[in-house]
C-alpha positions in Angstrom: 5.5 8.6 4.6 2.5 7.2 6.4 0.3 4.7 4.7 -3.3 3.4 5.1 -2.5 0.2 3.2 -3.5 -2.1 6.0 -6.7 -0.2 6.7 -8.0 -0.4 3.1 -6.6 -3.9 2.6 -8.6 -5.1 5.6 -11.7 -3.4 4.4 -11.5 -5.5 1.3 -10.7 -8.7 3.3 -7.5 -8.9 1.3 -4.3 -10.6 2.7 -0.9 -9.2 2.4 0.0 -12.0 0.1 -2.9 -11.3 -2.2 -2.0 -7.6 -2.5 1.6 -8.5 -3.1 0.7 -10.8 -6.0 -1.6 -8.2 -7.6 1.0 -5.5 -7.6 4.0 -7.7 -8.3 6.0 -7.5 -5.1 6.8 -9.8 -2.2 4.7 -10.1 1.0 7.8 -8.7 2.8 7.5 -5.5 0.8 3.9 -5.0 1.8 4.8 -5.6 5.4 7.6 -3.0 5.2 5.2 -0.5 3.5 2.5 -1.1 6.2 5.1 -0.5 8.9 6.3 2.7 7.3 9.8 1.2 6.9 9.9 1.6 3.1 8.8 4.3 0.7 7.4 3.0 -2.6 8.2 4.2 -6.0 5.5 6.3 -7.6 4.6 3.4 -9.9 4.2 1.0 -7.0 2.2 3.5 -5.0 -0.2 3.8 -8.0 -0.5 0.1 -8.4 -1.3 -0.4 -4.7 -3.8 2.5 -4.8 -5.6 0.8 -7.7 -5.5 -2.7 -6.2 -7.1 -1.3 -3.0 -9.9 0.2 -5.2 -9.0 3.7 -4.3 -9.0 6.6 -6.8 -6.2 8.8 -5.5 -2.7 7.9 -4.3 -3.1 10.6 -1.5 -5.9 8.5 0.0 -3.5 5.7 0.7 -0.2 7.4 1.1 0.4 10.6 3.0 3.4 12.7 3.9 4.3 13.0 7.5 5.7 16.4 8.3 7.8 16.5 11.4 
């Protein structure tokens, strides 16, 4: 799964730590998500989407088809 977390987070001038606090995870989790090393639960994906002021999960998270 590819994410645009870093892109939208930077547009909001939000740090990884700030995003992590808002959604209730560690900064390391946000780093792993941004580096596509970890796939979030649906609930976490939803929380991140809302924290980034986006409406749809698909705007932030996309499937990479190989």
